[in-house]
N, C-alpha and C positions, 0 to 999 in steps of 0.2 A: 514518676513512679517506676517507669521501665528502667531508668538508670539505677535506682536504688535496688530493685530486684536483681538486676544483673550483677551488681557488686556483691550483694548478699550471697548469690549462688556461686560465683566464680572467685570472689575475693579480689578481682581486678576490675577497674572501670572499663566499660565497653566503649570503644572509640566511636562506634557507629551511633550508639545511644546518646553519647555526649554530643556528637554533632547534630543529632536530631533535636536534642534539647536546646542547643544553641540556635538552631534554625527556628524552633518554636518561639523562643524569646525574641528573636529578631522580628518574626512576623507580628508578635504582639506589640512590639514597640512601633513597628510600621503602622499597624492598625490604629494605635493610639495617636500617632501623628496625623493619620488620615482623618480620624474623627475630630481631632482638635482643629484641623484645617477646615473641615466642613462647618464646624461651629462658628469659626471666625468669619467664614464666607457668609453664612446665614445672618449673623449679626451685622456685618458690614452692609449687606444688601438691604436689610429691613430697617436699619437704624441710621448708619452713618451716611450712606450714599445720598438719600434725598436731602439731608441737611447740608451736605457739601455742595450739592447742585444749587440749592437755594442761596447759600452764601456766595458762591461764585457769581451768580446772576446779579446779586445785590451790589457787590463791590467791584465787579469786573464785567459789566454787561457787554463790553466790546472786546473782551479778551485780555485787557490790561487793567490792572487795579486803578480805580479812579475814586478815591475817597471823597474828593471834592463834590462830584456829582451825587454820591451817596448821601453826603451831609445836606446838599441842596434839596434833595427829595424829602428829607425829614424836617426841614426848617420852614416849610410853608405854613401859613397861618392856619389853614384847615387841618393839617396834620398835627400841629401843636395843640390845637383845640381838642381834637379827637384823643390825643395822648393824655391831656389833662382830664378829660372826661373818663378815660379808661382808668387812670390812677385814682381818681376821685371815687368812682363807683366801686372799684375793686377794694380800695382801702376801707371805706366806711361799711361796705357790705361785709368785709372780713371781721371788722369790729363788732357789728351787730350779730354776725354768726357766732362769734365768741360768747356774746351775752346770752344767746339762745342755747347753744350746744353745751356750754360749761355746766350750767345747773343740771341739765339732763345727765351729763356724765357723772357728776357727783352723786346725784340721787340714785342712779342705776348701778354704779360701780361700788359704792361704799356705804349704802344704807339698805334698810329692809323695806324699801318702798314696795307697796303691793303692785303686782303686774309688771315687774321690771322688764322681763323678756319681751312682752307684748309691746310695751312703750318703746323699747329700743328698736324693735322691728319696724314699728310705724314711723319712728323718727327717721329711719334710714330710707323710707320710700321716696321722699323728694329727691334724694340723690340718685335713685335708680330710675326714676321717671325722667324722660327727656326734658331739657330746659324749656323748649318751645311748648311742650304740653303743660308744664307748670304755669308758664306765662299766659297761655290761652285760658287755663282754668281761672286764674285770677282776673283776667280781663272780663270773662263772662260772669264773675261773681259781683264785681263792683261797677260795671258799666251801666249806662242808662237803660239798656235793653236786658238787664239781668233777669232771667226767668225765675231764679230762686228767690231773689229779693222781691221781685214783682208779685210773687204768689202771696207775700205777706204785706204788700203795700209799702215796702221799704226801698224800692228802686229809686235812683236819682231821677229828677225830672227829664223828660225827653229833650234832646238837644244839648245837654250838658256834656262836657268832656269827661273822659274816663280819668279818675284821679290817679290811676297807676301809670299813666303815660308820662314818660320823662324820667328825670334823674331819681326822684324819690322812690318811684315804683321799681326801678332797676335795682336800687340798693336793697329795698325790702325783699325782692325776689332772690337776689344774690344771697342774702342772709339765710333765707329759708332753704334754698337749694344747697348751700354749703355748710349749714349748721351740722349735718351728719358727719362731715369731715372733721370738724372740731370735736364732736362727740367720740368718734372712733379713736382719734389720736390721744385725746385727754384721758379717755377711759383706760387706754393701754398704760399710761403713767400712773393712774390712781390704783390700779390693781397691783402695782409694785410697791406701794407704801406698806411697810410692815405693821402688823397689828400691835407689836410690842411698843412701838413709839406712841401710838395713839392711846393705848391702855396706860402707859406711864404718865402721859400728860393728864389723862382723865383722873387717875388716882391722886394726882397732885392738886386737883381741884379746878382744872381748866374746864370751861364749858365747851360743848361740841363746836359752837361757832368759833371760839377762840382757837381751838385745836385746828380747825379747818383753815383759819386765816394765818396762823403763825407757824404751823408745822406742815400741813399737807400741801397747801398751795405753793409755798416757797420750794418744797421738794419737787413739785411737778412743773415748776416755772419753765424749764426747757420744752416740755410738752405743750404748754400754753403758747409759747413763741412759735413752735413748729406748726401747731394747729392753725394759728392765725396766718402764718406764711403760706400754708397750703390753700387756705380759703382765698387768700389774695391771688395766688397763682390761678386758681380756678376762675376767679372773677375776671382776670386779665384776658383769658382765652375764651370766655363765654360768648357765644354768638346768638343762641336762640332767644334769650331774654332781652338783650338790647335790640334785637331785630324786630321783635313784636312790640316792645314798649318804647323804644327810642326812635326808630326810623320813622314812624308815623308823625312825630313832632320834630323831625330833623335833629334829634339828639344823637350824634354819632360817636361811637367808640372806634378803636382801631380795627376791630374785626368787622364791624358793619361798614366801615369806610372801604375796606378791601373788597367786600362783597359788592358794594355799589359800583366801584370802579371796574371790577371784572365784568359785572352784568351790563354796564353801559358801554365799555370800550373793548372788551374781549382781550385776547392775548397781546394786543399792542401795548398794554400798560404793564406787562409782566415785570420789567425791571423796576418800575415804580412800586408795585405791590410787593415785590420781593424785598425791597428796602423796608417797607412797612412790616412785613412778616419778620424780618430780622429784628426790628425794633421790639415787636411783641415777644419774640423769642428771648431777647435780652432781659426784658422785664420779668418774664416768667422764670428764667433761669436764676435771676437775682433772688426771687422768692424761694426757689428750690435750694439754692446755696444757703440762704438764711435758715431754712428748715433743717438742712443737713448739719450746719454748724451748731444749731440749738441742741440737736440730739447726739452730737459727736461723742461727748463724754458722759452722757446721761447714765450709762450703766455703772459708772464708777462713783456716782453720788451716794448711792445707798444700795444695800443688799436686800433684794426682795425676799420676803418671808410669807407667812400667812397674811393675805390681804386684810387691810383694816375694814371694820364694819361698824357703822353707827346704828343704834336703835332709835327710831324716830318717836316711839311711844305714841302718845295721843295725837301727834302731828302726822302720823302715817297717812290717814285718809284725806285730811285737808291738802297735804302736799300732792297726793295722788290725783286729787280733783283738779289742782292747778295744772299738773302735767297733762291730764286729759283735756283740759280746756285749751291749752296751747296746741295740742294735736288737733283738736276740733277746728281751731282757727287756721292753722297752717296747712292742714291736709284735707280733713273731711269736708269742710264747707266748700273749698274750691273744687274738689272732685264732684260734690253734689251739684254745684253750679254747672259744671261741665255736663253731667248726666242729664240734668233738667233741660239744658239747651239742646242736647242731642235728641230729646224726646218730643220736641215741638216741631210743627211743619215749617215755620219760618220765624224770624225775629219779630218780636212785638206781640206774638200770640201767647196769651196766658196759658200756663200748664194746668190742665184739669183732666178729668176722666174722658171728656168729650174730645179734647185736642191731643191727648197722648197718642203718639204714633212711633212706630219703629221704621218708618219709611226712610229716614236718613241712613240708618244702618244698612237697609236693603240697597239703597242707592250706591253707597260707597263700597259695599262689599261685593255686590253682584251686578249692578246695572251700569255704573260708570266705568268705562274702559280704562281711564287713566288711574283711578284709585285702586281698582282691582289689580291692575298691572303693577302698581306701586307696592301693594301687599305681597305679590308674588316676587317682585324684584328684591324687596327688603328681606323676605324670608329666605330666598335662595342665596343672596349675597352674604347675609349674616350666617346662614347655615354652612355655606362653603367655607367661610373664614373660620368659623368655630371648629369645623371638622379638620381642616388642614392644620390649624394651630394645635388642636388636641393631639393629633397624630405626631406632629413634628416636635412638640414641646418635650416629649419624653426622651428621645435620643439627644436633643440639644442639651437638656438638663443633665443627662448622663455624661455627655462630652464635657460640660463645664466642670464636672468633678475632677477632671484630669489636670486642671490648671491650679496654680498656687492660690492662696486665699486673697492676696492682693490682686492678682489677675482676675479672680472671680468677682471681686467688688467692682473693678473697672468694667468688666463685661456686663455685669448686671446693671450698672449705671447706663451703659450704652443701650441695653435692651429697654430700659425705662424711659429713655430720652424721647421717643416719639409720643409716648403716652403723657409725659410730663409737659411737653410743649402743647400750646393750643392747637386744636384740630385744624383750624383754618390755615395755620402755618404749614402743617403737613400737606394740606390740599394744594397749596401753592407750590410746594416742593415737588409733589407728584406731577402737577401740570408741566413744570419745567423739565422734569426728568423724562416724561413720556410724550411730550408734545411732538418732538421730532422722531422720525422712524428709527427704530433700533434694529440691529442685525437679527435676522431670523424671525422676530416677532412683529416688526413694523411699529407703527404708532398706536399707543393704547388710548390716546386722548379721543374723547367722544364715544368711547365704548364702555360697557359694563366692567370690563377687566380692570380699568384704572381704579374703579371704586373698590373692587375686591382686593387689589394690591394695597390700596390705602388702608383698608380695614386690617389686612395682615400686619402692616407696619404699626398701625395705631394701637391695636389690641394684643400685640405680641406679649407685652408685659403682663397683661391680665391672665393669659393662658399659662405663662411660665411660673407665676408666683406659687399657686397651689402645688404644681408638679415639683418644683424645686424644694418646697417644704417637705413634701412626701418622700422624695428621694433621700433627703437628709436624715429621715427617720428609718430608712431601710438598713438593716444590719449588713455590714460589709462581709460578715462571715458567710452569708448565703452565696454571694457572688464568688468569693474566694473558693468555697467548697465546690461550686460548679466548675470553676476554671481548673481546679486540680483534677476534677473528674473528666476533663477534656472538652467541656462545653465552650464554644467560641463566643466572642462578644455578641454577635447577632442572636445566637441561641439564648444566651443569658438575658438579653434584652427582651426577647419574646416570651420566655418561660418564667422569668423571675421578676425583673424590674418592671416590665410592662403590666403584668397582672396586679402587682402590689400597688402601683401608682395609678391604675386605671380610674378609680373613684375620684382622685384629685384631678385627673385630666378631664373627666366628665364635668366636674364642677367648674373648671376653667373654661370649658367649652360653653357651658350655660351662661357664665358671666360674659363671655365674648358675644354670644348670640343676643343676650339681653341688651348689651351696650350698643351693638351695631344695628339692631333691628329697627329702632326708630330714631337713630342719631340724625343730626342735621348739619353740624359744624363741618364735617368732612365732605359730605355729598352735596352740600349747597353749591360748591364750585365745580364739582366733578360730574354732575349728572348731565345727561343729554336726552334728546327726544327718544322715547321708548324705554329709557333706563332710569325713570324717576324712582326715588325712594319715598318711603312714608313721610319722613321729615320734610322733604321738599314739597310733596303734595299738600300736606297739612298747612305749611307756610303759605303756599300759593292760594289755597282755598280761603284762608283767612284774609289775605290781601285782596282777593276778588270779592269779598263781602259774603261768601258762602259759609258763614260761621257755624250753622247747624251741621253742615257736612263735615267741617273741620272738627267740630266737637265729637261727632260720631267716630271719626278716625281716632281721635285722642282717647276716648273711652275704651275703644277696642284695644289700643296699645297698652293702656293701664291694666286691663284684664289679663292680657298676655304676660306682662311683666310680673304681676302679682302671682300668676300661676307658676311662672318659672321660679320665682322666689320661694314658693311653697315646695316645689320639687327640690330646690337646693337645701331648704331647711330639713326636708326629709332625709337627704343624703348626709346631713351634718354629722351624724354619729360615726360615719365611716371616713370622715375627712380629718386631716391633721388639724391640730389646734391652731386657731388664728386665721383659717381660710375664710370662714364666714364671720363677718364683723359683729353680727348681732348675737352670736353665741359666746 
């Protein structure tokens, strides 16, 4: 502006002003390079560095590449059996999840089913609740000591084994836990099916079922493949469910085998478990690649218009009743079983007005040092991770805007890598990365800091997604006008981009806190004495036979998760479209 005014007044360009303008542009370019460099450093530290350390330990434990030893570690009978168990349960769990999630997606996305929003919200709860909590609730529902079934005289005879232990129970719980993934993915495809195609088929005399089978499902086939692949990946990396349902009967998957070996032998088996972790990572990445290939050209298959909608007519309420029956079986009854167990003094005591007690909640919340410490540890670690990622996600997302679209896709893939890979793989990577003392900070192994760093790596993608979406919707004119007025990058960030994307950052922080608060997969290998987390304590109490105390912790975490989801839903109107999957 000063250059323009000088020319206008004198008719000649001012050399001083021209030099100032050149210096200003040079500073802006340097600031751009600096911000881009900081973004690359953050992504490298939080995403690539732990994975590189894991890979080096797996294939070159002595400093030289030794693929023979790597193959030998993976070819033992026990590892091959655990690998087959992992593939078996993850595959059939994904197929069953597809059978559960697909009908819900069709009913909620393209029909006038009553209570669609509430049904979608409830269907997503198993995904938001920690796997070990879901497994515990089902164990307490169908076990011989089931308080809920015992109240109606339906509990199995004492001494009988729990029918959920072993392969079939793991597959069932995988399906229920991962059906929301299928629902979210498939609903995204169904909402893109244009109404015109459906109406044309209906006017030609096709029945709704024929339209669904011959037009809609073929059009969303890539979403079906992607949803199944994502459910498979989630099954490969799941630890809480096979830990509670498989380990008691020695049915091991790769994740539980890693846990057992680390728990039994400590850091001395790190090269061996690193090889197992790489194997899990390869299986998970194969599923991620399949999902990406399925969705690669989906946007070119058809042009989205007004979403299709079927009128169910007289079938509305019968179909709604079936959906509510499924929710009752998958979610409400297991949670009620957990609550009823938490309200009795000990196993085997029937629940009635004379035996009902809140002493288990008082014990775990206020009297037991380990459990109350676990609540505090989980709250502070999850809160710190949520706060750091909420603050850091905005400048990182702004910095990503400086890269080309291809570079942005690559960097976003790097950000999502620690979240796409199983948590136990990340835990092993963090142990390898922080076991030895580092310059200035020393060794983080055996401290709470290693859990916090792992949470930052694990949930980086969760915090970035809503913020990236929000920044993509901020008009560039605002920043350009502020830059012309002399506002620097930092001032624009604090006064324009930050306030406009703050609701999305808060939503991301809540998602991070909710995911980290009662997770088990990462902290199972990273906790140390005095730094227990809720997931670890719950697992330990159940293993020790203190099921009523474990149930009280589980019920408390469910209440907290539901409360946070209610807060997120309240914020939904201020958030970009697609951030909350049930909206």
